[in-house]
N, C-alpha and C positions, 0 to 999 in steps of 0.2 A: 758695699754689700747692701742689698735691698731685701728686707724680709717681709713676707706677707703673713700676718698673724690672723688665724681664723678663730674668732671668739674673744669677746672683750671683758669677760669676767675675771676671776682671780688668777687662773692660769695665764690669761692674756696679759694681766698686769705684770706677772713675773717675767714673761717673755719680753714685753715692751721695756721694762726697767733694765733688764740685762742687755738688751739690744742697744739702748741708749748709752749704757756704760761702755759698750764695745764700739760706739761711734757709728752704728749702722742707721740707715734709713728704714722706717717702718710704715707699712700699710696695714691698717686694721680692717677686717671685714666682719660685719655683724649685722643681723637684721634689725637690731634695736639701736636707737640713738642714745647718746650720753651714757655709755657703759663706763665702768671704772677705768678700763685701759685706754679709752679714747683720748683722755687728756695727756697720755704719755706717748702717743703715736704721732707721726708726722702727717699722716693722712688717714681718713676714715671713709669707707664706702659702705653704705647701707645696702646689703644684699643677702639673700637667702642661699646658703651653700647647698641646700637640698635641690636646687634647680641647676642641673649640669650646664645649661647654656650660660647662666649667669656666671658660674665659676670660670668657665673657659674665656669669657669676655673680660673679666676683671683681673684674673691672675696672669697678666702680661707684664713684661719688663720687670719681673722680680727674680731674684737669684735663688730663693729658698722659700718654701711654704711650710708653716708650722701650725698644725691644728692645736688649739689651746682650749678645747672643750671636750665634753664627755657625751654629748648627744649622739646616740647610736645611729639615728637616721642621717645626721650630718656627716658622721665619719664614713658611713657606707657610701654616701654620694661622692665623697672625696676619693675613696678607694676605687670607685668605679671609673673615675675620669683620670686617675693619676698617670696612666700610660699616654694619655693624649696631651698632657701638659709638657711644656718645654723646660721645666725645672723640677727638681726633686721635692718630695714631701717628706719632711723630717718626722716620721712617725712609723712605728712598727705595728701595723694593723693586726698581725697574727698574735704577737706577744701581748698586745693590749687587750685583745678579745679574751685571752686566757686570764690575764690578771684582773679583769673586771668581774670575773666570776669567782667568788670565794670558794665554792665547792671544787671547781676545777683547779684552783691554786693549791688548795689543801691536798688534793689528790697528787699533784706534782711534788709537793713537799714530802708526802709520805713515800712516794716512789723513790725519792732521792735520799730517804732516811734522815731527814732533818728534824730536829726537835721542834715541836709546836705544842700549844696548849691542848689538853685532852678534849675530845669532842663531847657534846651532850648526847645522851644522858649519863655517859660514863663519868663525867667530871663532877656532877652534882652542883651544889650552889656554894658561893656566888657564881653566877653565870653571866657571861658576856654574849650578847646577841647582836647581830648586824645583818642588814639586807644582803642577800647573796650577790646581787648585781650592782651594788654601788661601791665606789672607791673612797679611800680616805676614811674619815671619821663620821661620815654622814649616816645618821640613823643608829649609831652605836649606843647601846643601852646596857646597863648592868642590873641584873635581877638578883636580889638577895636570897629569895626563897621561892617555894612553890606558889605561895599566894601572889607574889609579884609576877610570876610567870603567867598564872591564870588571868590576872588583871591586865597584863600587857597585851596578851594575844586576844583577850576579850574586847579590848578597845581599839585595836588596830584593824584596818580594813584588809590587811594582808594576812594570809594564813601562815602558820608556823613553818610550813614547807618552803615558803619563800625566803626564809631566814636561815642563818647558820648560827649555832650556839657552840661555845667552847668555854673551857675553864678560864675564870678570871684570875690573872696573875698580877700581883702588886709588885712594882719595881720601876726603876728608871727605863724610859723608852728611848731607843736610839734609831736613827735613820742613816742610810748610806746610799748614795747614788752609784750606778754603774753606767758607763758610757762607752760605746764602741760598736764594732761589728766584726764578723768573720773570725771570732776567737781572740781578738785583740781588744782588751778593755782597760779602762781607767776607773779608779774609785777615789774621787777627790778628797772628801773629808767627812768624818762621822759627826753628826749633830745630835743633840738631845732634844726630845720633844716634850713639851709641858702642856698638860690638858686643863680645860676648864670644867665647870660643873656638868656641861652637856657632852663631855668627851670630845670636844673640838679642840684642835691645837691652838693654844693661846700664846705660845712663845716658843722660839727656837734658840738654843744657845750652842756656842762653839768657842773653843775646843771643849771636849767633854772630859769627865772624870773617869771614863771607862778604862779598865786596866789594859795594859798592852796585850795580854793574852786574849782577852775577850775582843779587843779591837781587831786583832789578826784573825780570830775566828769569824767575826762578822764579815771581814773582807773575803775570806775563803768561801763563806756561805753565799755571798753576793755574786762572786765570780762563778761559783758552781751553778747558780740559777741562770746567770746570763748565758753560760755555755749550753745548759739544758734547753733554753728557749731559742738558741741561736740568735740572740738579741741583735737587732740592728737599730741603734738609737740610744734611748735613755730609759732607765728603770730605777725606781727607788725601792729599797728593802727596809722594812720596819721590824724591829725586834724589841723584846722586853727582857731585861736582865734580872735574874733572881738566883741567889745562892751559887754564884759563879757559873751560871748556865745562861745561854741565850735561847729564848723561845721565839720562833719565827711567827710574826703576826700576819703580815700581808706584803704583797708586792704590787706596784702600780707602774705599768710600762707606758709612761707618758711624762712630759715635763711636769715635775711637781711644783707646788707653790710653797713659798716661805723658806725652805731649806737652801735653795740655790742662792738667794740673796744673802742669807747668813754666811754661807761659805764664801761668797764673793768678798764680803767685808772682812772675814777672818783670815783668809789666805790669798785673796786676790785672784782666785781661779774663777773664771767666768764659764759656767757650765753650758751656756748657750753657744759660746765659741767652740767648745769641745764638741757639742752636738752637731754644729754646722760642719765641722771638720770630718765628721763621720760620712756626711752626704756630699760634701764638696772638699775632698781631701787636698790639703796643701794650700787652700785659699786663705786661711786665717793664720797659719803659722803659729798655732797656740802651743803653749808649754804648760804642763800641769805643775803648779807651784805648791811646795810643801813646807818651805822654811818659815820659821818664826811666826806662827799664826797669832793674831791679836784676839782678845776676848770680845765676843759679840753676843748681844741679846736682841733678837727681833721680836716685838710684841705688838698687840693691837689694842687700841682704845677707842671708845666712843663717848662723845660728850653730848648730853641732851639736857637743856634747861637746868644747868647747875649740877648735874650728876655725871661723874666720870666712871665709866665701866671698863675694867680690864678683863677681856674675855677672848673667845676664839675668833678664828678668821671670818666667821659668818658676819661679824660686825662690819667688815669691809664690803660684803656682798651687796649692800644697799646703797653704797656710795655713788655719787655722781662722778664725772670725770676727775681723775686724780692727777696730782702734780707732785714733783719732788721739791722739798724745801730743805736746804742745808742749814745747819745751826738752828733747828726748829726748837724754840724755847731753850736753847743751850744744848739740845740733843744733836748728835752727829748728823742725822738726816731723818726725814720723815717722808712717807708717801701718803698724801692727805688731800682732802677736799676742803680744808680749813681756809677761811679768810677772816680777817679781823671783824669782830662783831657778830659772827655767825653763831647761832644758838644750838644748832644740831650739826655735828661734824664727826668724822672719824679719821683715824690715822694709823698707819703701821710705823712704829718707831724703831729706829736702829741705834742702839747704844753700843759704844765701843770703849775699850780700855786696854792698857798694856797688861794689866792683871785683872783677875776676877774682882778683887776688892775695889780697884779704881773704876771698873765698869759700874759696879753697884752704887758707888758714891755718886758718879755722874748721873746714873739713872734716877736716883732719889732727888737730886738737885733739879733735873729736868722735869720730872713729874710734879715736884713742888712748884716750879715756875708756872707750869700749865695750870695748876690748881689756883695759884694766886692771881694769875693774869686773866683767867677766864671765869672767875667767880664761882669756882667749884665748891659746893657745900657738902657733897657726899661723894665718897669713893667706894665703888663696889669692885672687889677683886674676886672674880669667879674661880672657884676651885672645886676639885672632886670632893663630894660630900658623903659618899657611901661609907658605912662603918668599917669596911675592909681597909680603908685608908688610915684609920686611926692608929697613931703610933708610928706612921711612916714619916721619913724625913721630908720636910717641906722645902721645895726648891724656890718658892716664890715669896718675895717680900710683901707683907700685908700693909704696913703702916707707911703713910706718906706725910712727911712733916708739913 
């Protein structure tokens, strides 16, 4: 199997990592050199996918094409030439266009009668606002009161009409992927999402403590959405749990980052293989694995001049070419640009354990080894700081021995 990955940032890292675990050959296409994913791919071609002639000339002798970017112009160019290519593009352009719009997504949720946070101004404060046209946690902000609201929209270049606002709900956040086509879908494993101070995902854990009843409800919601979209490919569904209810936050119809790697280590299900089987049925002979998941925590760190920061995935966005390192300071595996003696580096750390307690013990030992070996004098653990979180259960360990 030879996979062409379009885009070398964080989604590209996810694709390249999972492709390597599957034993595939990878070709990365990006107009920039030294992207994070370039270190994980077998070959890199510098090209602009917005030029159709370039696309058709470089996308030869590959079995599958995977867009791993959110640039609308680039996606439009790929959609335009897909019929002229001799291999499939593993991307649902129609579902992605809807999921990239928060307002369109919320309209779909309402049509299906799914629970979601109340909209602004009905919900009052605290208020969660996010750009209508961005995915994931990019731009997400919590406004505590009317003064915060006036201050926020007085300082931003965008108008309030370009954003969507909804009730802020405190509680654990869960994510689940749906993969398939033509009404036949798999839902690999539920993961829990942990946020940093800027509402960026700082860690993913699996398996989760979600109740069996809520887990089944999340699977039903995810399948309902996949059928409604006639999904052909992959989509992730994010919810927040409070008082035995699930509130639907958003969907993203594209290969997500972070959660697929966590699921791979927890139950050895490779979502990239499942996705490829949607477009090239029977070529990978994959089986959805469910038995005896091990405990996994995937998290991000950055080290700069003696300061180690634990925070969201944005830390990895500025990295140079990444590589995998097994047994990284005693940690199961890392995806990192670290080399001995380097003063500024970052890493995605993958901790594992048979039990949650074993995982946490191993995690603390590994972080302590990094601290001792790299001359760390300060550790910053970024967490949500709004007052609405006071009194909430804290899922993240603060102290490192």
